N, C-alpha and C positions, 0 to 999 in steps of 0.2 A: 438174552432179551438184546438187541441195539437201540440206541438213542437218535434221530435224526435232528436235530432243525434246523427251521428255519430261516433262511436267515436274512428272508422281509416282517418280520412279527419276533421271530426272536419264541417260535411256540416252539414246545419239543413235543419229541414222539415217538411212542416205541411201539417198535416193531421191528420188526427180520428185514422191510423195505418201504423207502417212504411212500405216504398216499398219495394221491392219482395231483390231487392236493391241497392246500393246508386248511385242518379244520375252522380255524381260526382269521386265517386274513383271504385268502383262495388260493395264495397264489402256486401254479407250479411246483411237480413232482419236483423239476429241474434245481428249482430254487432254499431243496433240502440240501446239508450239509453232513455226515455220519459225525460224528462224539467221537473223539479219541476214549479210550477203554475208563484215563482216570479223568476227564470234565465226567461221563458217565456214570464212575460212581460218587462224586464230587455231588452228580443228581439225587441223586439215590440219600445218598446219608441227607443234605436239603431238605428233601422232602420229609424224609424223617421226623427230624427233628423244625419244620417249619413247622408239621403238622403235630406236632408238641404244643410248641408255643398259641395251636389257637385253640386247642383244648387247655392249655394251662389259663389263659383268657377266659375262655369261654365259662370253666366253676371259678374262676374272679370276680365272674358276673352274678354268678350262684352268692360265690360271700359274703360280696356286697351287698344282695337284697336282704340276708339273713342278718349282718349286724344293721342298714336300714329297721329291721321290725327289731331289731333290740336296742333302740337308740329311741326305736318309736313308746319301746316296753314302759323306758325309762325307769326299771325296777330301782336299780341305788347309784350314787353316782359313778361307785366304778362301774358299778357293770356297762352303767352309758361311755366310760371311759376306754373299756376295752374292743366296746361294740363302733364308738366311731375310729382306734386306734383300726380297727381290721379296715374295717371303710376307706379307708384313708391307704389304708396301707397298697390296698386290693385295686385301688384308683393308681397310687403308682407303677405301680409291678405291671397290671395292664401297659401302662402310656411306657415303659423300658417295652413292654414284648413286642407293639407296632415300632419301634424304635427299631429293635435289630428286625424283624423281620423288615422295610426300607433297607436297613445294611443287606442284608441276602439279598434282595433284587437288583437293588443295583450294583452288588457285587456277583450276579449271575447266578448266587446259590438258591432256585427258585425250584424249576423244570417242573 
């Protein structure tokens, strides 16, 4: 399946021919350009990677919630230390994920 980019807003459309109008901005079919194979492959790889980043971010939300409950339970200092470290590390990695996705968007690695 081919990929088409709206030259007005950057929307990527998957199909044999571009749509009558852009689903995002309404630009007419003539404003779409067919992507070369290399660019289309990069978009497919980027979709996979970005999906994994989003999944990781969501899982880290769960880690932070579990860690907060462990901190609140306050069984003993070592447990609190482990849960605190897990919560802080989850937040750090989430920030890195957001930065990486932002970089991907800036480089056109989204799709």
